[in-house]
C-alpha positions in Angstrom: 218.6 108.9 -26.1 218.3 112.5 -25.1 214.7 112.5 -26.0 214.1 109.4 -24.0 215.8 110.9 -21.0 213.7 114.1 -21.2 210.5 112.0 -21.5 211.6 110.0 -18.5 212.4 113.1 -16.5 209.1 114.6 -17.6 207.2 111.5 -16.5 209.0 111.5 -13.1 208.2 115.2 -12.6 204.6 114.6 -13.5 204.4 111.7 -11.2 205.9 113.7 -8.3 203.5 116.6 -9.1 200.5 114.2 -9.0 201.7 112.7 -5.7 202.2 116.2 -4.3 198.8 117.3 -5.6 197.2 114.2 -4.2 198.9 114.8 -0.8 197.7 118.4 -0.8 194.2 117.3 -1.7 194.2 114.7 1.0 195.5 117.1 3.6 192.9 119.6 2.5 190.1 117.0 2.8 191.3 116.0 6.2 191.5 119.7 7.3 188.0 120.3 5.8 186.6 117.3 7.6 188.2 118.4 10.8 186.8 121.9 10.4 183.4 120.5 9.6 183.5 118.3 12.7 184.7 121.3 14.8 182.0 123.5 13.4 179.3 120.8 14.0 180.5 120.4 17.6 180.5 124.2 18.0 177.0 124.5 16.6 175.9 121.6 18.8 177.2 123.4 21.9 175.7 126.7 20.8 172.3 124.9 20.3 172.6 123.4 23.8 173.5 126.7 25.3 170.6 128.4 23.4 168.2 125.6 24.6 169.5 126.0 28.1 169.0 129.8 27.9 165.5 129.4 26.6 164.7 126.8 29.3 166.1 129.2 32.0 164.1 132.1 30.6 160.9 130.1 30.5 161.6 128.9 34.0 162.1 132.4 35.2 158.9 133.6 33.5 157.0 130.6 34.9 158.3 131.4 38.4 157.5 135.1 38.0 154.0 134.3 36.8 153.5 131.9 39.7 154.7 134.4 42.2 152.4 137.1 40.6 149.5 134.7 40.6 150.1 133.9 44.3 150.3 137.6 45.2 147.2 138.4 43.1 145.3 135.5 44.7 146.2 136.9 48.2 145.2 140.4 47.2 141.8 139.2 45.8 141.2 137.0 48.9 142.1 139.9 51.2 139.8 142.3 49.3 137.0 139.7 49.3 137.4 139.3 53.1 137.4 143.1 53.6 134.3 143.5 51.5 132.6 140.7 53.5 133.5 142.4 56.8 132.4 145.8 55.5 129.1 144.4 54.3 128.4 142.9 57.8 129.4 146.1 59.5 127.0 148.0 57.3 124.3 145.5 58.1 125.1 145.8 61.8 124.8 149.5 61.6 121.5 149.3 59.7 120.2 146.9 62.4 120.8 149.6 65.0 117.8 151.4 63.6 115.6 148.9 65.4 117.6 149.1 68.6 115.2 151.5 70.2 112.5 148.8 70.2 114.5 146.6 72.5 114.4 146.5 76.3 118.2 146.8 76.4 118.0 150.2 74.7 115.9 151.6 77.5 118.3 150.3 80.1 121.3 151.8 78.1 119.6 155.1 77.7 118.5 155.5 81.4 121.9 154.4 82.8 123.9 156.5 80.4 121.9 159.6 81.0 122.0 159.1 84.8 125.8 158.7 84.7 126.2 161.8 82.5 124.0 163.9 84.8 126.0 162.7 87.8 129.2 163.8 86.1 128.0 167.1 84.7 125.8 168.3 87.6 122.4 170.0 87.6 121.0 172.2 84.9 121.9 169.9 82.1 120.1 169.6 78.8 119.4 166.1 77.5 119.0 165.9 73.7 117.2 162.8 72.6 115.3 161.6 69.5 111.6 162.1 69.4 109.7 159.4 71.3 112.4 158.5 73.8 111.3 160.9 76.6 109.0 158.4 78.2 112.0 156.1 78.7 113.8 158.6 80.9 110.9 159.6 83.1 110.9 162.9 85.0 114.3 164.6 85.4 114.1 167.3 88.1 117.6 168.6 87.6 117.7 168.5 83.8 115.7 169.6 80.8 114.8 167.0 78.1 114.6 168.2 74.5 113.5 165.8 71.7 115.6 167.4 69.0 118.2 164.8 68.3 118.5 163.7 64.7 119.9 160.1 64.6 119.4 156.5 65.4 119.0 157.0 69.1 120.8 157.6 72.4 121.3 160.9 73.9 123.6 164.0 74.0 123.9 165.4 77.5 125.0 169.1 77.6 126.2 170.9 80.8 124.4 174.0 82.0 127.1 176.2 80.5 127.1 174.4 77.2 130.8 174.0 77.3 130.8 170.3 78.1 129.0 167.4 76.3 128.7 163.7 76.8 127.9 162.0 73.6 125.8 158.8 74.1 124.3 158.6 70.6 124.2 155.2 69.0 126.3 156.4 66.1 129.1 157.5 68.4 128.9 154.3 70.4 129.1 152.3 67.2 132.1 154.3 65.9 134.0 154.1 69.2 133.8 150.4 69.1 134.1 149.9 65.3 137.6 148.2 65.5 136.4 145.8 68.2 133.3 145.0 66.3 135.3 144.6 63.1 137.7 142.1 64.8 134.7 140.2 66.2 133.1 139.9 62.8 136.4 138.9 61.1 136.9 136.1 63.7 133.4 134.9 63.3 133.7 134.8 59.5 137.2 133.6 59.0 138.4 132.3 62.4 141.4 134.6 62.7 141.9 138.2 63.8 142.1 141.0 61.3 145.6 142.2 60.6 146.7 145.5 62.1 147.4 146.8 58.6 143.7 146.5 57.8 142.4 148.4 60.7 140.6 151.6 59.7 140.2 154.7 61.8 136.8 155.2 63.3 134.7 158.2 62.4 131.1 159.2 62.0 131.5 159.6 58.3 132.7 156.0 57.8 129.9 153.5 57.6 
């Protein structure tokens, strides 16, 4: 009897232990499943955030590259226009070498010298390039010297040598360089050159 009672108690304890163990295992499985689901959801969110970050970074890089490309395009276009204008300016300057062959040059030289003599008075010295003396004719109140080195025009010097009126073609070109440049720009591109692109005039710049 006692033995049977112990066996029955033992069996009951084992049964309860198995039920407890099964409950623990089931709870652990549920918890593990829950943790796995939470971890999967967390990883999915992290992947989405990472993908969003990558997409944002790619978008920013794309926008930066587009902005850089636009600026670079404007820079190249601006430089190309400036090179074109410079080339025409140089061609224009070179064309002035033949200006002395035109009838307009003779009129320019005669009028310019006459105005300069009227302003500076008698006793002036007129410096011109060799071959232009015939264009001026006789000058009773001034001395003509063919010692000017340049494209043409004249340099009229007062009797004291303290005052000069520069009518050389180089000076006339340089003094009107900006106006000529604007005119060329408008002819080539249909718009005025920007103020930032204006360059100071000077004999050394051709």
